[in-house]
C-alpha positions in Angstrom: 65.2 148.1 -5.3 65.0 147.5 -1.6 67.6 145.8 0.6 65.3 142.8 1.0 64.9 142.4 -2.8 68.7 142.6 -3.3 69.2 139.9 -0.7 66.7 137.6 -2.4 68.3 138.2 -5.8 71.8 137.4 -4.5 70.5 134.2 -2.9 68.8 133.2 -6.2 72.1 133.8 -8.1 74.0 131.7 -5.6 71.4 128.9 -6.0 71.4 129.0 -9.8 75.1 129.2 -9.9 75.5 126.2 -7.6 73.0 124.2 -9.7 74.9 125.1 -12.9 78.3 124.0 -11.5 76.7 120.8 -10.0 75.3 119.9 -13.4 78.6 120.6 -15.1 80.6 118.4 -12.7 82.5 115.5 -14.2 81.0 112.1 -14.0 82.3 110.1 -11.1 85.1 107.7 -12.0 84.2 104.1 -11.3 86.5 102.5 -8.7 85.5 99.0 -9.8 88.6 97.1 -10.9 88.5 94.7 -13.9 89.0 91.0 -13.1 92.2 89.5 -14.3 90.3 86.5 -15.7 86.8 87.5 -16.7 86.2 84.0 -18.2 86.9 82.4 -14.8 84.2 84.3 -12.9 81.6 81.9 -11.6 83.3 78.9 -13.1 85.9 77.8 -10.6 84.0 74.6 -10.0 84.4 73.8 -13.7 88.2 73.9 -13.7 89.2 70.3 -14.6 93.0 70.6 -14.7 95.9 72.8 -13.6 99.4 73.0 -15.0 102.2 74.8 -13.3 105.6 75.2 -15.1 108.1 77.0 -12.9 111.6 78.0 -14.0 114.0 75.0 -13.6 111.2 72.8 -12.2 109.4 69.8 -13.8 105.9 70.4 -15.1 103.3 69.9 -12.4 99.9 68.8 -13.6 96.8 68.4 -11.3 93.5 67.0 -12.2 90.1 67.1 -10.6 88.9 63.6 -9.8 85.4 63.6 -8.4 85.6 65.9 -5.3 89.3 66.0 -4.9 92.4 67.1 -6.8 95.1 64.5 -7.6 98.5 64.4 -9.3 98.3 61.9 -12.2 102.1 61.6 -12.5 102.1 60.4 -8.9 99.6 57.6 -9.4 96.7 60.0 -8.7 97.9 60.8 -5.2 95.8 63.5 -3.5 97.0 67.1 -4.0 97.4 69.5 -1.1 93.9 71.0 -0.9 95.1 74.2 0.6 97.6 74.9 -2.1 95.0 74.2 -4.9 92.3 76.2 -3.2 94.6 79.2 -2.5 95.7 79.3 -6.2 92.2 79.2 -7.6 90.9 81.7 -5.1 93.7 84.1 -5.9 93.1 83.9 -9.7 89.3 84.3 -9.6 89.5 87.2 -7.1 92.4 89.0 -8.7 91.7 92.5 -10.0 93.9 94.7 -12.2 95.3 97.5 -10.2 97.8 99.2 -12.6 99.0 98.6 -16.1 102.7 98.2 -16.3 105.0 97.7 -19.3 104.0 96.2 -22.6 107.6 96.0 -23.8 108.8 92.4 -23.9 112.4 93.6 -23.3 111.3 94.9 -19.9 109.3 91.9 -18.8 112.3 90.5 -17.1 112.4 93.3 -14.6 109.0 92.1 -13.4 109.9 88.4 -13.5 107.7 88.0 -16.5 110.2 86.9 -19.2 109.5 84.0 -21.5 112.9 82.5 -20.7 116.1 83.1 -18.9 116.9 84.1 -15.3 113.8 86.2 -15.0 111.4 83.7 -16.5 107.8 83.7 -15.3 106.0 80.7 -13.8 103.3 79.7 -16.2 99.9 78.6 -14.8 97.4 77.0 -17.1 93.8 76.3 -16.2 91.7 73.8 -18.2 88.0 74.5 -18.6 85.4 72.5 -20.5 85.3 72.8 -24.3 89.1 72.8 -24.5 89.2 76.3 -23.1 92.5 77.3 -21.6 93.4 80.2 -19.4 97.1 80.9 -19.0 98.6 83.3 -16.6 102.3 84.2 -16.4 103.2 84.9 -12.7 106.1 87.2 -12.0 107.6 88.9 -9.0 105.5 90.0 -6.0 104.8 93.7 -5.6 107.7 95.6 -3.9 105.3 97.5 -1.6 102.2 96.1 -0.1 100.4 93.0 -1.4 100.0 92.1 -5.0 101.8 90.4 -7.9 103.0 91.2 -11.4 101.3 89.1 -14.0 100.4 89.0 -17.7 98.3 86.8 -19.8 99.7 84.4 -22.4 100.0 85.9 -25.9 99.6 89.4 -24.4 102.6 91.6 -23.8 100.7 93.9 -21.4 101.9 93.4 -17.8 99.7 94.1 -14.8 99.9 94.7 -11.1 97.1 92.8 -9.5 95.7 93.1 -6.0 96.3 89.5 -5.0 99.4 87.5 -4.1 99.8 84.2 -5.9 101.7 81.9 -3.6 102.9 78.8 -5.5 104.5 75.7 -3.9 108.2 75.5 -4.6 108.3 72.0 -6.1 106.2 69.0 -7.0 106.4 67.6 -3.5 104.8 70.7 -2.0 101.8 70.2 -4.2 101.0 66.8 -2.6 99.0 66.3 0.6 101.9 65.1 2.6 100.0 64.3 5.8 100.5 60.6 6.8 99.1 60.8 10.3 97.6 63.5 12.6 96.5 61.4 15.6 96.2 63.7 18.6 98.6 63.0 21.4 95.9 63.1 24.0 94.0 60.2 22.3 97.0 57.8 22.2 96.9 55.1 24.9 99.7 52.8 23.8 102.5 52.3 21.2 104.2 49.0 20.9 107.3 48.4 18.7 108.7 45.0 17.8 112.2 45.1 16.4 113.8 42.7 13.9 116.1 41.3 16.6 113.0 40.2 18.6 113.0 42.9 21.2 109.8 44.6 22.1 109.3 48.1 23.5 105.9 49.3 24.8 105.0 52.8 26.0 101.6 53.3 27.6 99.5 55.3 30.0 96.3 54.4 31.9 94.4 57.7 31.5 94.3 60.4 28.8 94.9 63.0 31.4 98.4 61.6 32.2 100.9 63.9 30.5 103.6 61.3 30.1 103.9 57.7 28.9 105.5 54.9 30.9 107.8 52.1 29.6 106.4 48.6 30.1 109.8 46.8 29.8 111.6 49.2 32.2 113.2 47.1 35.0 111.8 47.4 38.5 113.3 50.3 40.3 114.6 52.0 37.2 113.2 55.3 36.0 113.5 57.2 32.7 116.1 59.9 32.8 113.3 62.5 32.4 109.5 62.3 32.7 108.7 62.8 29.0 111.4 60.4 27.7 108.8 57.9 26.3 106.5 60.5 24.7 108.3 60.7 21.3 106.9 57.4 20.1 103.4 58.8 20.4 104.0 62.4 19.3 105.5 61.1 16.1 102.0 60.2 14.9 100.6 63.6 15.9 102.1 65.3 12.9 103.7 62.9 10.5 104.4 64.2 7.0 106.2 62.2 4.3 109.4 63.2 2.5 108.3 61.1 -0.5 105.7 58.6 -1.4 105.3 55.6 -3.7 102.7 52.9 -4.4 103.4 49.9 -2.2 103.5 47.6 -5.2 106.3 49.7 -6.8 108.5 49.6 -3.8 110.6 46.5 -3.6 111.9 46.1 -0.1 115.0 44.0 -0.2 115.2 43.3 3.6 112.6 42.4 6.3 111.1 45.3 8.2 113.4 47.0 10.7 110.5 47.2 13.1 106.7 46.7 13.3 104.5 48.9 15.3 101.0 49.0 16.8 99.3 52.1 18.1 96.1 52.1 20.1 93.8 54.9 21.2 91.6 55.3 24.2 88.4 55.1 22.0 89.4 51.7 20.5 91.2 52.9 17.4 94.3 51.1 16.2 97.0 51.3 13.6 99.5 48.7 12.6 102.4 49.0 10.2 106.1 48.6 9.6 109.2 50.6 9.0 111.8 49.5 6.5 115.4 50.6 5.8 116.1 50.8 2.1 119.7 51.8 1.4 120.0 55.1 3.4 116.3 55.8 3.3 113.5 54.9 5.7 110.0 53.9 4.6 106.9 53.6 6.7 103.8 51.6 5.9 100.2 51.7 7.3 99.2 48.1 7.0 96.0 47.9 9.0 93.7 50.5 10.7 90.5 50.4 12.7 88.2 53.1 13.9 90.6 55.9 12.8 89.0 58.6 10.7 90.6 59.9 7.5 91.1 63.3 9.2 93.5 61.8 11.7 95.0 59.2 9.3 95.1 60.6 5.8 97.8 58.2 4.7 96.9 55.2 2.6 97.4 51.5 3.2 98.6 50.7 -0.3 101.4 53.3 -0.3 104.8 53.5 1.3 106.0 56.8 2.8 109.6 57.9 3.0 110.3 59.6 6.4 113.3 61.5 7.6 116.0 60.0 9.9 114.7 61.8 13.0 111.3 60.4 12.4 112.7 56.9 12.1 114.7 57.4 15.3 111.5 58.3 17.2 110.4 54.7 16.8 113.6 52.9 16.0 116.4 54.0 18.4 115.8 57.2 20.3 114.1 55.7 23.4 116.4 52.7 23.5 119.4 55.0 23.5 117.9 57.1 26.3 117.1 54.1 28.5 120.5 52.6 28.0 122.1 55.6 29.6 123.2 55.2 33.2 
């Protein structure tokens, strides 16, 4: 056999051998991860209720009401949309990464115990037809993102690829925004105190960085240029510390002050601030031409605010102006 024939034969053997080994190769392993909740896929919009039971915390129940989520135990006050959306998104997108222990005696190490110090947070989703999906949420993964979880009535624990961030308490589940009126849109804030005094801060143009005090005696200046701005910035990001329906709050004393805010585009807000014991409660009595986006608070509710928020309207500016 000639050299050329030997070369062709060797090439043929290589080709056939390569084909054989290619055919005998193991089938590729699928990298597709199994959803944590297959029954939730494509059905997030059908979830009608959510219950969250955290260790040492009261049960929190949220219900879908038309296009919003509310807390029935809080007279259907709106829930924080970001918190609800984040939870549902994490649960529907969660994929199983690695199976962990199925031994109940070891669940506590992952924060997945039924009770005790290492008790899990139980999250229950309500779907039509009385279908319930319950997930026990444990500790976050020690490295990278992810969370340890297991399903109710199933001892198998899993590491999933999503972090499930849950508000710490009932208050954090509520939409706590009272006002978010941009500072640059505020033209004037007037406060009338219970003793008859009035204090007005204003500016003529939105471009002016600081407010002036209308009642300031001639020739007197604020101790610093931005001294009067606090009465307006308060309404730029005002969150409540607690809330209650107005008809349930029985104010024993007249309002400590009444306020009126006006914007450059003709919007207005009127309300009052009450002292009740050692607490301070704000109301939003009347509004005009202010969108819900900048004034999420409700006229038929009272909002407890912190002392420093009360001082922004009640005493801070007066104290500053009184200084010599």
